[in-house]
Every structure is written in C-alpha cells, then in structure tokens.
PDB file of N, CA, C and O in Angstrom:
ATOM      1  N   MET A   1      25.885  21.370 -10.191  1.00  0.00           N
ATOM      2  CA  MET A   1      24.572  21.576 -10.921  1.00  0.00           C
ATOM      3  C   MET A   1      24.401  20.496 -11.850  1.00  0.00           C
ATOM      4  O   MET A   1      23.285  19.977 -11.814  1.00  0.00           O
ATOM      5  N   SER A   2      25.122  20.082 -12.572  1.00  0.00           N
ATOM      6  CA  SER A   2      25.049  18.877 -13.617  1.00  0.00           C
ATOM      7  C   SER A   2      24.763  17.601 -13.182  1.00  0.00           C
ATOM      8  O   SER A   2      24.301  16.743 -13.935  1.00  0.00           O
ATOM      9  N   VAL A   3      25.045  17.390 -11.834  1.00  0.00           N
ATOM     10  CA  VAL A   3      24.594  16.103 -10.772  1.00  0.00           C
ATOM     11  C   VAL A   3      23.505  16.395 -10.833  1.00  0.00           C
ATOM     12  O   VAL A   3      22.906  15.473 -11.386  1.00  0.00           O
ATOM     13  N   ALA A   4      22.556  17.541 -10.457  1.00  0.00           N
ATOM     14  CA  ALA A   4      21.442  17.543  -9.750  1.00  0.00           C
ATOM     15  C   ALA A   4      20.432  17.884 -11.067  1.00  0.00           C
ATOM     16  O   ALA A   4      19.236  17.910 -10.779  1.00  0.00           O
ATOM     17  N   ARG A   5      20.716  18.097 -12.207  1.00  0.00           N
ATOM     18  CA  ARG A   5      20.408  18.152 -13.044  1.00  0.00           C
ATOM     19  C   ARG A   5      19.971  16.689 -13.566  1.00  0.00           C
ATOM     20  O   ARG A   5      18.841  16.413 -13.969  1.00  0.00           O
ATOM     21  N   GLN A   6      20.792  16.020 -13.508  1.00  0.00           N
ATOM     22  CA  GLN A   6      21.029  14.328 -14.336  1.00  0.00           C
ATOM     23  C   GLN A   6      19.711  13.725 -13.041  1.00  0.00           C
ATOM     24  O   GLN A   6      18.582  13.323 -13.321  1.00  0.00           O
ATOM     25  N   ILE A   7      20.278  13.833 -11.754  1.00  0.00           N
ATOM     26  CA  ILE A   7      19.089  13.085 -10.723  1.00  0.00           C
ATOM     27  C   ILE A   7      17.606  13.988 -11.242  1.00  0.00           C
ATOM     28  O   ILE A   7      16.581  13.333 -11.428  1.00  0.00           O
ATOM     29  N   TRP A   8      17.594  15.313 -11.423  1.00  0.00           N
ATOM     30  CA  TRP A   8      16.168  15.422 -12.108  1.00  0.00           C
ATOM     31  C   TRP A   8      15.682  15.117 -13.034  1.00  0.00           C
ATOM     32  O   TRP A   8      14.469  15.136 -13.240  1.00  0.00           O
ATOM     33  N   ARG A   9      16.846  14.645 -14.063  1.00  0.00           N
ATOM     34  CA  ARG A   9      16.091  14.395 -15.297  1.00  0.00           C
ATOM     35  C   ARG A   9      15.621  12.799 -14.948  1.00  0.00           C
ATOM     36  O   ARG A   9      14.501  12.489 -15.354  1.00  0.00           O
ATOM     37  N   ASN A  10      16.259  11.961 -14.357  1.00  0.00           N
ATOM     38  CA  ASN A  10      16.366  10.670 -14.034  1.00  0.00           C
ATOM     39  C   ASN A  10      14.787  10.463 -12.914  1.00  0.00           C
ATOM     40  O   ASN A  10      14.115   9.436 -13.005  1.00  0.00           O
ATOM     41  N   GLY A  11      14.513  11.295 -12.194  1.00  0.00           N
ATOM     42  CA  GLY A  11      13.635  11.392 -11.239  1.00  0.00           C
ATOM     43  C   GLY A  11      12.056  11.787 -12.135  1.00  0.00           C
ATOM     44  O   GLY A  11      10.974  11.328 -11.771  1.00  0.00           O
ATOM     45  N   VAL A  12      12.204  12.580 -13.163  1.00  0.00           N
ATOM     46  CA  VAL A  12      10.855  12.604 -13.815  1.00  0.00           C
ATOM     47  C   VAL A  12      10.762  11.593 -14.940  1.00  0.00           C
ATOM     48  O   VAL A  12       9.661  11.317 -15.416  1.00  0.00           O
ATOM     49  N   VAL A  13      12.080  10.928 -15.464  1.00  0.00           N
ATOM     50  CA  VAL A  13      11.698   9.328 -16.175  1.00  0.00           C
ATOM     51  C   VAL A  13      11.344   8.617 -15.286  1.00  0.00           C
ATOM     52  O   VAL A  13      10.516   7.783 -15.653  1.00  0.00           O
ATOM     53  N   LEU A  14      11.662   8.571 -14.059  1.00  0.00           N
ATOM     54  CA  LEU A  14      10.865   7.222 -13.026  1.00  0.00           C
ATOM     55  C   LEU A  14       9.506   7.556 -12.366  1.00  0.00           C
ATOM     56  O   LEU A  14       8.843   6.742 -11.724  1.00  0.00           O
ATOM     57  N   LEU A  15       9.187   8.771 -12.583  1.00  0.00           N
ATOM     58  CA  LEU A  15       8.098   9.186 -11.601  1.00  0.00           C
ATOM     59  C   LEU A  15       6.563   8.639 -11.866  1.00  0.00           C
ATOM     60  O   LEU A  15       5.685   8.550 -11.008  1.00  0.00           O
ATOM     61  N   PRO A  16       6.442   8.250 -13.448  1.00  0.00           N
ATOM     62  CA  PRO A  16       5.547   7.467 -13.624  1.00  0.00           C
ATOM     63  C   PRO A  16       5.354   5.940 -13.120  1.00  0.00           C
ATOM     64  O   PRO A  16       4.245   5.455 -12.899  1.00  0.00           O
ATOM     65  N   ILE A  17       6.393   5.351 -12.992  1.00  0.00           N
ATOM     66  CA  ILE A  17       6.384   4.049 -12.540  1.00  0.00           C
ATOM     67  C   ILE A  17       6.753   4.065 -10.951  1.00  0.00           C
ATOM     68  O   ILE A  17       6.848   3.037 -10.281  1.00  0.00           O
ATOM     69  N   PHE A  18       6.919   5.191 -10.521  1.00  0.00           N
ATOM     70  CA  PHE A  18       6.896   5.466  -8.594  1.00  0.00           C
ATOM     71  C   PHE A  18       5.246   5.351  -8.899  1.00  0.00           C
ATOM     72  O   PHE A  18       4.694   4.343  -8.457  1.00  0.00           O
ATOM     73  N   ALA A  19       4.633   6.087  -9.451  1.00  0.00           N
ATOM     74  CA  ALA A  19       3.176   6.480  -9.321  1.00  0.00           C
ATOM     75  C   ALA A  19       2.105   5.301  -9.401  1.00  0.00           C
ATOM     76  O   ALA A  19       1.070   5.148  -8.753  1.00  0.00           O
ATOM     77  N   HIS A  20       2.723   4.453 -10.479  1.00  0.00           N
ATOM     78  CA  HIS A  20       2.119   3.313 -10.963  1.00  0.00           C
ATOM     79  C   HIS A  20       1.938   2.334  -9.341  1.00  0.00           C
ATOM     80  O   HIS A  20       0.934   2.018  -8.702  1.00  0.00           O
ATOM     81  N   VAL A  21       3.305   2.102  -9.127  1.00  0.00           N
ATOM     82  CA  VAL A  21       3.644   1.179  -7.760  1.00  0.00           C
ATOM     83  C   VAL A  21       2.821   1.472  -6.759  1.00  0.00           C
ATOM     84  O   VAL A  21       2.132   0.638  -6.171  1.00  0.00           O
ATOM     85  N   ILE A  22       2.865   2.987  -6.456  1.00  0.00           N
ATOM     86  CA  ILE A  22       2.104   3.630  -5.225  1.00  0.00           C
ATOM     87  C   ILE A  22       0.688   3.139  -5.339  1.00  0.00           C
ATOM     88  O   ILE A  22       0.138   2.630  -4.362  1.00  0.00           O
ATOM     89  N   ILE A  23      -0.087   3.307  -6.804  1.00  0.00           N
ATOM     90  CA  ILE A  23      -1.492   2.881  -7.078  1.00  0.00           C
ATOM     91  C   ILE A  23      -1.664   1.348  -6.347  1.00  0.00           C
ATOM     92  O   ILE A  23      -2.552   0.899  -5.623  1.00  0.00           O
ATOM     93  N   LYS A  24      -0.600   0.845  -6.791  1.00  0.00           N
ATOM     94  CA  LYS A  24      -1.019  -0.507  -6.940  1.00  0.00           C
ATOM     95  C   LYS A  24      -0.919  -1.094  -5.520  1.00  0.00           C
ATOM     96  O   LYS A  24      -1.677  -1.993  -5.157  1.00  0.00           O
ATOM     97  N   ILE A  25       0.108  -0.529  -4.662  1.00  0.00           N
ATOM     98  CA  ILE A  25       0.274  -0.867  -3.186  1.00  0.00           C
ATOM     99  C   ILE A  25      -1.430  -0.377  -2.392  1.00  0.00           C
ATOM    100  O   ILE A  25      -2.067  -1.067  -1.597  1.00  0.00           O
ATOM    101  N   ILE A  26      -1.784   0.898  -2.893  1.00  0.00           N
ATOM    102  CA  ILE A  26      -2.617   1.452  -2.266  1.00  0.00           C
ATOM    103  C   ILE A  26      -4.007   0.621  -2.400  1.00  0.00           C
ATOM    104  O   ILE A  26      -4.670   0.312  -1.409  1.00  0.00           O
ATOM    105  N   THR A  27      -4.339   0.327  -3.596  1.00  0.00           N
ATOM    106  CA  THR A  27      -5.106  -0.485  -4.113  1.00  0.00           C
ATOM    107  C   THR A  27      -5.088  -1.826  -3.369  1.00  0.00           C
ATOM    108  O   THR A  27      -6.037  -2.057  -2.620  1.00  0.00           O
ATOM    109  N   TRP A  28      -4.207  -2.646  -3.482  1.00  0.00           N
ATOM    110  CA  TRP A  28      -3.703  -3.803  -2.449  1.00  0.00           C
ATOM    111  C   TRP A  28      -4.303  -3.902  -1.203  1.00  0.00           C
ATOM    112  O   TRP A  28      -5.094  -4.755  -0.801  1.00  0.00           O
ATOM    113  N   ILE A  29      -3.564  -2.364  -0.297  1.00  0.00           N
ATOM    114  CA  ILE A  29      -4.184  -2.290   0.991  1.00  0.00           C
ATOM    115  C   ILE A  29      -5.785  -2.408   1.112  1.00  0.00           C
ATOM    116  O   ILE A  29      -6.451  -3.139   1.846  1.00  0.00           O
ATOM    117  N   PHE A  30      -6.210  -1.409   0.111  1.00  0.00           N
ATOM    118  CA  PHE A  30      -7.775  -1.105   0.394  1.00  0.00           C
ATOM    119  C   PHE A  30      -8.559  -2.870   0.247  1.00  0.00           C
ATOM    120  O   PHE A  30      -9.423  -3.316   1.002  1.00  0.00           O
ATOM    121  N   ILE A  31      -8.055  -3.447  -0.706  1.00  0.00           N
ATOM    122  CA  ILE A  31      -8.826  -5.204  -0.590  1.00  0.00           C
ATOM    123  C   ILE A  31      -8.465  -5.735   0.265  1.00  0.00           C
ATOM    124  O   ILE A  31      -9.406  -6.084   0.979  1.00  0.00           O
ATOM    125  N   SER A  32      -7.335  -6.082   0.707  1.00  0.00           N
ATOM    126  CA  SER A  32      -6.820  -6.680   2.096  1.00  0.00           C
ATOM    127  C   SER A  32      -7.256  -6.181   3.179  1.00  0.00           C
ATOM    128  O   SER A  32      -7.356  -6.963   4.124  1.00  0.00           O
ATOM    129  N   VAL A  33      -7.651  -4.735   3.393  1.00  0.00           N
ATOM    130  CA  VAL A  33      -8.495  -4.003   4.593  1.00  0.00           C
ATOM    131  C   VAL A  33     -10.069  -4.911   4.472  1.00  0.00           C
ATOM    132  O   VAL A  33     -10.611  -5.464   5.429  1.00  0.00           O
ATOM    133  N   ASN A  34     -10.614  -4.881   3.001  1.00  0.00           N
ATOM    134  CA  ASN A  34     -11.778  -5.119   2.872  1.00  0.00           C
ATOM    135  C   ASN A  34     -12.211  -6.617   3.169  1.00  0.00           C
ATOM    136  O   ASN A  34     -13.247  -6.991   3.720  1.00  0.00           O
ATOM    137  N   CYS A  35     -11.380  -7.227   2.773  1.00  0.00           N
ATOM    138  CA  CYS A  35     -11.264  -8.904   3.076  1.00  0.00           C
ATOM    139  C   CYS A  35     -11.048  -9.105   4.367  1.00  0.00           C
ATOM    140  O   CYS A  35     -11.540 -10.182   4.704  1.00  0.00           O
ATOM    141  N   THR A  36     -10.536  -8.550   5.232  1.00  0.00           N
ATOM    142  CA  THR A  36     -10.283  -8.700   6.616  1.00  0.00           C
ATOM    143  C   THR A  36     -11.616  -8.546   7.177  1.00  0.00           C
ATOM    144  O   THR A  36     -12.152  -9.333   7.958  1.00  0.00           O
ATOM    145  N   ALA A  37     -12.213  -7.233   6.617  1.00  0.00           N
ATOM    146  CA  ALA A  37     -13.259  -7.126   7.419  1.00  0.00           C
ATOM    147  C   ALA A  37     -14.668  -7.755   7.413  1.00  0.00           C
ATOM    148  O   ALA A  37     -15.541  -7.749   8.280  1.00  0.00           O
ATOM    149  N   LYS A  38     -14.623  -8.434   5.882  1.00  0.00           N
ATOM    150  CA  LYS A  38     -15.869  -9.703   5.740  1.00  0.00           C
ATOM    151  C   LYS A  38     -15.453 -10.853   6.546  1.00  0.00           C
ATOM    152  O   LYS A  38     -16.311 -11.596   7.021  1.00  0.00           O
ATOM    153  N   HIS A  39     -13.806 -11.124   6.797  1.00  0.00           N
ATOM    154  CA  HIS A  39     -13.513 -12.284   7.517  1.00  0.00           C
ATOM    155  C   HIS A  39     -13.933 -12.320   8.670  1.00  0.00           C
ATOM    156  O   HIS A  39     -14.649 -13.226   9.098  1.00  0.00           O
ATOM    157  N   TYR A  40     -13.442 -11.082   9.502  1.00  0.00           N
ATOM    158  CA  TYR A  40     -13.653 -11.139  10.737  1.00  0.00           C
ATOM    159  C   TYR A  40     -14.962 -10.210  11.327  1.00  0.00           C
ATOM    160  O   TYR A  40     -14.944  -9.605  12.399  1.00  0.00           O
ATOM    161  N   ALA A  41     -16.206 -10.252  10.272  1.00  0.00           N
ATOM    162  CA  ALA A  41     -17.488  -9.662  10.348  1.00  0.00           C
ATOM    163  C   ALA A  41     -18.056 -10.028  11.892  1.00  0.00           C
ATOM    164  O   ALA A  41     -18.338  -9.119  12.672  1.00  0.00           O
ATOM    165  N   HIS A  42     -18.174 -11.225  12.198  1.00  0.00           N
ATOM    166  CA  HIS A  42     -18.575 -11.901  13.422  1.00  0.00           C
ATOM    167  C   HIS A  42     -18.085 -11.249  14.570  1.00  0.00           C
ATOM    168  O   HIS A  42     -18.888 -11.258  15.502  1.00  0.00           O
ATOM    169  N   PHE A  43     -16.911 -10.633  14.809  1.00  0.00           N
ATOM    170  CA  PHE A  43     -16.120 -10.109  15.269  1.00  0.00           C
ATOM    171  C   PHE A  43     -16.764  -8.991  16.330  1.00  0.00           C
ATOM    172  O   PHE A  43     -17.874  -8.807  15.829  1.00  0.00           O
ATOM    173  N   SER A  44     -16.700  -8.242  17.375  1.00  0.00           N
ATOM    174  CA  SER A  44     -16.881  -6.625  17.721  1.00  0.00           C
ATOM    175  C   SER A  44     -16.437  -5.990  16.813  1.00  0.00           C
ATOM    176  O   SER A  44     -15.689  -6.439  15.944  1.00  0.00           O
ATOM    177  N   THR A  45     -16.929  -4.624  16.916  1.00  0.00           N
ATOM    178  CA  THR A  45     -16.376  -3.798  15.836  1.00  0.00           C
ATOM    179  C   THR A  45     -14.982  -3.326  16.330  1.00  0.00           C
ATOM    180  O   THR A  45     -14.146  -3.061  15.467  1.00  0.00           O
ATOM    181  N   LEU A  46     -14.624  -3.185  17.768  1.00  0.00           N
ATOM    182  CA  LEU A  46     -13.195  -2.948  18.176  1.00  0.00           C
ATOM    183  C   LEU A  46     -12.207  -4.033  17.795  1.00  0.00           C
ATOM    184  O   LEU A  46     -11.117  -3.777  17.284  1.00  0.00           O
ATOM    185  N   ARG A  47     -12.556  -5.023  18.016  1.00  0.00           N
ATOM    186  CA  ARG A  47     -11.923  -6.226  17.793  1.00  0.00           C
ATOM    187  C   ARG A  47     -11.215  -6.186  16.197  1.00  0.00           C
ATOM    188  O   ARG A  47     -10.005  -6.190  15.971  1.00  0.00           O
ATOM    189  N   ARG A  48     -12.411  -6.143  15.088  1.00  0.00           N
ATOM    190  CA  ARG A  48     -12.466  -6.083  14.036  1.00  0.00           C
ATOM    191  C   ARG A  48     -11.436  -4.915  13.336  1.00  0.00           C
ATOM    192  O   ARG A  48     -10.703  -4.954  12.348  1.00  0.00           O
ATOM    193  N   PHE A  49     -11.713  -3.971  14.232  1.00  0.00           N
ATOM    194  CA  PHE A  49     -10.541  -2.829  13.633  1.00  0.00           C
ATOM    195  C   PHE A  49      -9.181  -2.714  13.851  1.00  0.00           C
ATOM    196  O   PHE A  49      -8.339  -2.043  13.254  1.00  0.00           O
ATOM    197  N   ALA A  50      -9.040  -3.841  15.267  1.00  0.00           N
ATOM    198  CA  ALA A  50      -7.917  -4.128  15.664  1.00  0.00           C
ATOM    199  C   ALA A  50      -7.025  -5.011  14.465  1.00  0.00           C
ATOM    200  O   ALA A  50      -5.902  -4.784  14.015  1.00  0.00           O
ATOM    201  N   TYR A  51      -7.986  -6.086  14.154  1.00  0.00           N
ATOM    202  CA  TYR A  51      -7.183  -7.010  13.431  1.00  0.00           C
ATOM    203  C   TYR A  51      -7.093  -6.201  12.069  1.00  0.00           C
ATOM    204  O   TYR A  51      -6.017  -6.255  11.473  1.00  0.00           O
ATOM    205  N   ILE A  52      -8.116  -5.464  11.529  1.00  0.00           N
ATOM    206  CA  ILE A  52      -7.746  -4.477  10.510  1.00  0.00           C
ATOM    207  C   ILE A  52      -6.459  -3.914  10.465  1.00  0.00           C
ATOM    208  O   ILE A  52      -5.656  -4.048   9.542  1.00  0.00           O
ATOM    209  N   VAL A  53      -6.272  -3.169  11.679  1.00  0.00           N
ATOM    210  CA  VAL A  53      -5.046  -2.393  11.468  1.00  0.00           C
ATOM    211  C   VAL A  53      -3.725  -3.591  11.713  1.00  0.00           C
ATOM    212  O   VAL A  53      -2.720  -3.599  11.002  1.00  0.00           O
ATOM    213  N   MET A  54      -3.881  -4.227  12.459  1.00  0.00           N
ATOM    214  CA  MET A  54      -2.468  -5.318  11.981  1.00  0.00           C
ATOM    215  C   MET A  54      -2.416  -5.956  10.839  1.00  0.00           C
ATOM    216  O   MET A  54      -1.338  -6.394  10.439  1.00  0.00           O
ATOM    217  N   GLY A  55      -3.777  -6.142   9.996  1.00  0.00           N
ATOM    218  CA  GLY A  55      -3.389  -6.640   8.576  1.00  0.00           C
ATOM    219  C   GLY A  55      -2.616  -5.547   7.729  1.00  0.00           C
ATOM    220  O   GLY A  55      -1.705  -5.807   6.943  1.00  0.00           O
ATOM    221  N   ILE A  56      -3.168  -4.150   8.033  1.00  0.00           N
ATOM    222  CA  ILE A  56      -2.698  -3.236   7.325  1.00  0.00           C
ATOM    223  C   ILE A  56      -1.040  -3.331   7.208  1.00  0.00           C
ATOM    224  O   ILE A  56      -0.344  -3.225   6.198  1.00  0.00           O
ATOM    225  N   ARG A  57      -0.593  -3.599   8.781  1.00  0.00           N
ATOM    226  CA  ARG A  57       0.984  -3.349   9.345  1.00  0.00           C
ATOM    227  C   ARG A  57       1.617  -4.189   8.795  1.00  0.00           C
ATOM    228  O   ARG A  57       2.739  -4.014   8.319  1.00  0.00           O
ATOM    229  N   PHE A  58       0.891  -5.373   8.784  1.00  0.00           N
ATOM    230  CA  PHE A  58       1.986  -6.667   8.766  1.00  0.00           C
ATOM    231  C   PHE A  58       1.832  -6.883   7.025  1.00  0.00           C
ATOM    232  O   PHE A  58       2.781  -6.810   6.245  1.00  0.00           O
ATOM    233  N   HIS A  59       0.613  -7.123   6.699  1.00  0.00           N
ATOM    234  CA  HIS A  59       0.510  -7.425   4.669  1.00  0.00           C
ATOM    235  C   HIS A  59       0.920  -6.105   3.752  1.00  0.00           C
ATOM    236  O   HIS A  59       1.627  -6.090   2.744  1.00  0.00           O
ATOM    237  N   GLY A  60       0.173  -4.863   4.502  1.00  0.00           N
ATOM    238  CA  GLY A  60       0.198  -3.783   3.707  1.00  0.00           C
ATOM    239  C   GLY A  60       1.719  -3.023   3.470  1.00  0.00           C
ATOM    240  O   GLY A  60       2.077  -2.454   2.438  1.00  0.00           O
ATOM    241  N   ILE A  61       2.414  -3.169   4.587  1.00  0.00           N
ATOM    242  CA  ILE A  61       3.534  -2.478   4.480  1.00  0.00           C
ATOM    243  C   ILE A  61       4.774  -3.408   4.263  1.00  0.00           C
ATOM    244  O   ILE A  61       5.650  -3.241   3.414  1.00  0.00           O
ATOM    245  N   PHE A  62       4.711  -4.163   4.950  1.00  0.00           N
ATOM    246  CA  PHE A  62       5.755  -5.503   4.362  1.00  0.00           C
ATOM    247  C   PHE A  62       5.733  -6.284   3.364  1.00  0.00           C
ATOM    248  O   PHE A  62       6.737  -6.849   2.930  1.00  0.00           O
ATOM    249  N   VAL A  63       4.645  -6.391   2.918  1.00  0.00           N
ATOM    250  CA  VAL A  63       4.586  -7.412   1.596  1.00  0.00           C
ATOM    251  C   VAL A  63       4.076  -6.503   0.459  1.00  0.00           C
ATOM    252  O   VAL A  63       2.957  -5.998   0.557  1.00  0.00           O
ATOM    253  N   PHE A  64       4.656  -6.334  -0.340  1.00  0.00           N
ATOM    254  CA  PHE A  64       4.197  -5.652  -2.040  1.00  0.00           C
ATOM    255  C   PHE A  64       3.775  -6.747  -2.858  1.00  0.00           C
ATOM    256  O   PHE A  64       4.572  -7.208  -3.675  1.00  0.00           O
ATOM    257  N   ARG A  65       2.474  -7.286  -2.729  1.00  0.00           N
ATOM    258  CA  ARG A  65       1.773  -8.170  -3.615  1.00  0.00           C
ATOM    259  C   ARG A  65       0.921  -7.129  -4.271  1.00  0.00           C
ATOM    260  O   ARG A  65       0.341  -6.228  -3.665  1.00  0.00           O
ATOM    261  N   SER A  66       0.892  -7.379  -5.864  1.00  0.00           N
ATOM    262  CA  SER A  66      -0.093  -6.770  -6.893  1.00  0.00           C
ATOM    263  C   SER A  66      -1.326  -7.416  -6.394  1.00  0.00           C
ATOM    264  O   SER A  66      -1.349  -8.540  -5.893  1.00  0.00           O
ATOM    265  N   PRO A  67      -2.488  -6.540  -6.580  1.00  0.00           N
ATOM    266  CA  PRO A  67      -3.865  -7.287  -6.510  1.00  0.00           C
ATOM    267  C   PRO A  67      -4.410  -7.581  -7.403  1.00  0.00           C
ATOM    268  O   PRO A  67      -5.488  -8.167  -7.304  1.00  0.00           O
TER     269      PRO A  67
END
C-alpha cells in the first residue's frame, strides 16, 4: 500500500508537467497540419489529406518539438 501511495503522490506532482507537455504536442500538431495544408493547397483535396496524415504520422508522433 505504501508503494502505491508513493506512486500516486508522485503522479499527482507530475500531472501538471504531463498536461503541459501534452498541450504543447497537440498545439504543435495543429500548427504543422495548418502549415502542411497551406503548403499543399494547390494539390487535390485527397492528395492534400494524404500529405497531412503523413505529416502527422512522421512529425507529430516521432518529433516532439515545441511550437
């Protein structure tokens, strides 16, 4: 029980940090999607959607850069 209580206490302490990182990642994904959509605006809608999905997959998931 004491170990679980310690993990819970650490989790509560780390929760704001995790929330901040997650918000930053989501914001960066939205910014990258908007930039990708503008960059490929001259392509067809289907092709543009495919490029946006690939952008999310390669840049949004594997590269965590702050916006």
